[in-house]
C-alpha positions as CSV (number, residue, x, y, z in Angstrom):
1,M,-18.9,-27.9,6.2
2,S,-16.4,-27.1,3.4
3,G,-15.4,-30.0,1.4
4,T,-12.6,-30.9,-0.8
5,F,-12.2,-33.4,-3.6
6,V,-9.5,-36.8,-3.3
7,I,-8.6,-39.7,-4.7
8,R,-7.9,-42.9,-3.0
9,N,-7.2,-46.1,-4.4
10,Q,-8.0,-49.8,-4.0
11,L,-5.7,-50.0,-1.0
12,G,-6.3,-47.2,0.7
13,H,-3.8,-44.5,-0.2
14,Y,-4.6,-41.2,-1.5
15,W,-2.9,-39.4,-4.5
16,G,-0.7,-36.9,-3.3
17,K,0.9,-33.6,-4.2
18,S,4.3,-35.1,-5.0
19,G,2.4,-37.6,-7.4
20,V,2.6,-40.6,-5.5
21,W,0.4,-42.8,-4.0
22,V,0.4,-41.7,0.1
23,S,-1.2,-43.6,3.2
24,G,-2.9,-40.3,4.3
25,S,-1.1,-40.2,7.5
26,R,0.0,-36.5,7.0
27,A,-3.4,-34.7,5.2
28,G,-0.5,-31.7,3.9
29,Q,0.4,-34.4,1.5
30,V,-2.7,-35.7,-0.1
31,S,-3.7,-34.0,-3.3
32,C,-7.2,-32.1,-3.2
33,W,-9.3,-30.6,-5.5
34,A,-12.2,-27.8,-5.6
35,H,-14.6,-29.3,-8.1
36,R,-15.5,-33.0,-8.3
37,D,-15.1,-33.1,-12.0
38,E,-11.1,-32.0,-12.0
39,A,-10.6,-34.7,-9.6
40,I,-12.4,-37.3,-12.1
41,N,-10.2,-35.9,-14.8
42,T,-7.0,-36.5,-12.9
43,L,-8.3,-40.5,-11.9
44,F,-9.1,-40.9,-15.4
45,E,-5.4,-40.1,-16.2
46,L,-3.9,-42.5,-13.7
47,G,-6.3,-45.2,-14.8
48,S,-4.6,-44.8,-18.2
49,K,-1.0,-44.8,-16.9
50,D,-1.7,-47.9,-14.6
51,T,-4.6,-50.5,-15.9
52,E,-4.9,-51.9,-12.3
53,L,-5.8,-49.3,-10.7
54,R,-9.0,-49.0,-9.0
55,G,-9.7,-45.5,-7.8
56,E,-12.5,-43.5,-6.3
57,V,-13.1,-39.7,-6.1
58,F,-14.8,-38.4,-2.5
59,E,-15.3,-35.8,-0.5
60,A,-13.8,-35.0,2.3
61,E,-14.3,-32.5,5.4
62,T,-11.4,-29.4,5.2
63,D,-9.3,-28.1,8.0
64,G,-8.0,-25.1,6.0
65,A,-6.3,-26.4,2.9
66,N,-6.1,-29.7,4.2
67,P,-8.8,-32.4,3.8
68,K,-9.6,-33.9,7.6
69,N,-10.7,-37.1,9.1
70,L,-9.1,-39.5,6.7
71,E,-8.9,-43.1,6.9
72,I,-5.5,-44.4,7.0
73,S,-4.2,-47.4,5.0
74,E,-3.3,-50.8,6.8
75,H,-1.8,-51.3,3.3
76,A,2.5,-50.4,2.7
77,V,2.8,-47.8,0.4
78,P,4.5,-48.5,-3.1
79,K,8.1,-47.5,-3.4
80,A,8.4,-44.7,-5.6
81,E,10.4,-46.2,-8.8
82,D,14.3,-45.2,-8.1
83,P,15.2,-43.2,-11.3
84,T,19.0,-43.9,-10.7
85,E,18.2,-47.7,-11.3
86,P,18.3,-48.7,-14.9
87,A,14.8,-49.4,-16.4
88,D,13.9,-52.9,-18.0
89,T,15.2,-53.1,-21.9
90,L,14.9,-56.1,-24.0
91,E,18.2,-55.2,-25.3
92,N,21.2,-56.3,-24.1
93,Q,24.1,-55.2,-21.9
94,G,26.5,-56.8,-24.2
95,D,28.4,-56.7,-27.3
96,T,27.2,-60.3,-28.8
97,P,23.6,-60.5,-29.9
98,T,22.2,-63.8,-28.4
């Protein structure tokens, strides 16, 4: 058995190659690491940006370059932030102070 390491969060989503969480229904979208320590480092970086994250690194079987037999999450994948929407700021939009 040849394996690869993947990251899964508490909702069953997998860290994707595009830098967002994916459901795992398309194995080609899931990020894979050849070495466990590389995946753990990535999980640590993700956890430092999102303190609510509870993730795990596990070894998955591979079919070519893609992981196989991934458990598909029943939870909806969170939407990626829209860069066209203004970010929440502490400053108000008007010219008058409040």
